[in-house]
GUTORBA-895593 format. One record per residue: residue in one letter; x, y, z of N, C-alpha, C, O in turn. Coordinates in steps of 0.2 Angstrom, whole numbers, padded with zeros to 4 digits, always signed. Layout:
GUTORBA-895593
aXYZXYZXYZXYZ ...
//
This chain:
GUTORBA-895593
s+0438+0406+0611+0439+0400+0608+0432+0396+0608+0428+0396+0613 n+0430+0394+0602+0424+0390+0601+0424+0385+0596+0427+0386+0591 t+0420+0380+0597+0420+0374+0592+0412+0373+0591+0408+0373+0595 s+0411+0373+0584+0404+0372+0582+0404+0367+0576+0408+0368+0571 s+0399+0363+0575+0398+0359+0570+0392+0361+0565+0390+0358+0561 t+0389+0367+0567+0383+0369+0563+0386+0374+0557+0391+0376+0557 s+0382+0374+0553+0383+0378+0547+0384+0386+0549+0379+0388+0552 m+0389+0389+0547+0390+0396+0548+0387+0401+0543+0387+0407+0544 y+0386+0398+0537+0384+0402+0531+0377+0402+0529+0374+0397+0529 a+0374+0408+0528+0368+0408+0525+0368+0414+0520+0369+0420+0522 a+0366+0413+0514+0367+0418+0509+0362+0424+0510+0364+0430+0508 d+0357+0424+0514+0353+0429+0515+0354+0433+0522+0350+0437+0524 r+0360+0431+0525+0362+0435+0532+0369+0437+0531+0373+0434+0528 p+0370+0443+0535+0377+0445+0535+0382+0441+0540+0379+0437+0544 l+0388+0441+0538+0393+0438+0543+0395+0442+0548+0397+0448+0547 y+0395+0440+0554+0397+0444+0560+0403+0441+0563+0404+0435+0564 i+0408+0445+0564+0415+0443+0566+0415+0447+0573+0416+0453+0573 g+0415+0443+0579+0417+0446+0585+0410+0447+0589+0411+0450+0595 m+0404+0445+0587+0398+0446+0591+0393+0442+0588+0393+0440+0582 a+0388+0439+0592+0382+0436+0589+0378+0441+0586+0377+0446+0589 p+0375+0439+0581+0370+0444+0577+0364+0446+0581+0361+0451+0580 s+0362+0442+0586+0355+0443+0589+0356+0447+0595+0351+0450+0598 t+0362+0449+0598+0363+0453+0604+0369+0456+0604+0374+0453+0602 s+0370+0462+0607+0376+0465+0608+0379+0463+0615+0385+0465+0616 t+0376+0459+0619+0379+0457+0625+0384+0451+0625+0388+0450+0630 t+0384+0448+0619+0390+0443+0618+0395+0446+0614+0399+0442+0611 a+0396+0452+0613+0401+0455+0609+0408+0453+0612+0409+0453+0618 f+0413+0452+0607+0420+0451+0609+0423+0458+0611+0423+0463+0607 h+0426+0458+0617+0429+0464+0619+0437+0463+0618+0440+0460+0623 g+0440+0466+0613+0447+0465+0612+0448+0467+0605+0444+0470+0601 w+0454+0465+0602+0457+0466+0596+0457+0460+0592+0459+0455+0594 i+0455+0460+0585+0456+0455+0581+0461+0457+0575+0459+0462+0572 d+0466+0454+0575+0472+0456+0570+0471+0452+0564+0471+0455+0558 e+0471+0446+0564+0470+0441+0558+0464+0437+0558+0462+0434+0563 f+0460+0437+0553+0454+0433+0552+0455+0429+0546+0456+0432+0540 r+0454+0422+0546+0455+0418+0540+0449+0413+0540+0448+0410+0545 m+0445+0413+0535+0440+0407+0535+0442+0403+0529+0444+0405+0524 s+0442+0396+0531+0445+0391+0526+0440+0386+0524+0435+0386+0527 t+0441+0383+0518+0437+0378+0516+0438+0371+0519+0435+0366+0517 t+0443+0371+0523+0446+0365+0527+0448+0366+0534+0449+0372+0535 a+0448+0361+0538+0450+0362+0545+0458+0364+0545+0462+0361+0542 r+0460+0369+0549+0467+0371+0549+0470+0368+0555+0476+0366+0554 y+0467+0367+0560+0470+0364+0566+0465+0359+0569+0459+0360+0570 s+0468+0353+0570+0463+0348+0573+0466+0345+0580+0464+0340+0583 s+0471+0348+0582+0474+0347+0589+0478+0353+0591+0477+0358+0588 s+0481+0352+0597+0485+0358+0600+0490+0361+0595+0493+0357+0591 f+0491+0367+0595+0495+0371+0591+0498+0377+0594+0495+0379+0599 t+0503+0380+0591+0506+0386+0594+0503+0392+0589+0504+0391+0583 p+0500+0397+0591+0497+0402+0587+0503+0406+0583+0508+0406+0586 s+0501+0407+0577+0506+0411+0573+0507+0418+0575+0503+0421+0578 t+0513+0420+0574+0515+0427+0576+0516+0431+0570+0518+0437+0570 t+0515+0428+0564+0516+0432+0557+0509+0432+0554+0505+0428+0555 p+0508+0436+0549+0502+0437+0546+0500+0430+0542+0505+0427+0539 f+0494+0428+0542+0492+0422+0538+0493+0423+0531+0493+0429+0528 q+0495+0418+0527+0496+0418+0520+0490+0415+0516+0487+0410+0518 n+0489+0418+0510+0484+0415+0506+0486+0408+0503+0492+0407+0502 d+0481+0403+0503+0483+0397+0499+0476+0394+0496+0471+0398+0496 a+0476+0389+0493+0471+0386+0489+0465+0385+0494+0459+0385+0491 d+0465+0384+0500+0460+0383+0505+0457+0389+0508+0453+0389+0513 t+0460+0395+0507+0458+0401+0510+0452+0404+0506+0452+0404+0500 f+0446+0405+0510+0440+0408+0508+0440+0415+0509+0438+0419+0504 i+0442+0417+0515+0442+0425+0517+0448+0426+0521+0450+0421+0525 l+0452+0431+0519+0458+0432+0523+0458+0440+0524+0459+0444+0520 l+0457+0442+0531+0457+0449+0533+0463+0450+0538+0464+0446+0543 h+0467+0455+0536+0473+0456+0540+0471+0461+0546+0475+0462+0551 m+0466+0465+0545+0464+0470+0549+0469+0475+0552+0470+0476+0558 d+0474+0477+0548+0479+0482+0550+0477+0489+0549+0482+0493+0550 g+0471+0491+0549+0469+0498+0548+0469+0501+0555+0472+0499+0560 t+0466+0507+0555+0466+0511+0561+0461+0508+0566+0456+0505+0564 d+0461+0510+0572+0457+0508+0577+0450+0510+0576+0449+0516+0574 g+0445+0506+0576+0438+0508+0575+0436+0506+0568+0430+0508+0566 s+0441+0504+0564+0439+0503+0557+0434+0497+0556+0433+0493+0560 t+0429+0498+0551+0424+0493+0550+0424+0490+0543+0420+0485+0542 t+0429+0492+0539+0429+0489+0532+0436+0487+0531+0441+0490+0533 f+0437+0481+0529+0443+0478+0528+0444+0474+0521+0439+0472+0519 r+0449+0475+0518+0450+0471+0511+0451+0464+0512+0455+0462+0516 d+0448+0460+0508+0449+0453+0508+0455+0451+0504+0455+0453+0498 d+0460+0448+0507+0467+0447+0504+0468+0440+0501+0473+0438+0500 n+0462+0437+0500+0463+0430+0497+0465+0429+0490+0467+0424+0488 g+0464+0435+0486+0466+0435+0479+0461+0432+0474+0462+0432+0468 t+0455+0430+0477+0450+0427+0473+0444+0432+0473+0442+0433+0479 y+0441+0434+0468+0435+0438+0468+0429+0434+0466+0423+0437+0466 
//
């Protein structure tokens, strides 16, 4: 869990999910099943995590279900907008 008010996007740099780009010592050790990047805040107070796959909506920028095989590194963006 992390909160940051800094810009996460830079057009000239790749997006890393699960680790800091500058070092492998901060890598996330575990599984990521659902990843959604939104154009608006989804949760601003306590919440109960979803047990079902995220659904696409007007505020979804990237939606990855990551239901592939273990070790997969390529995932289809399921937000419906190209």
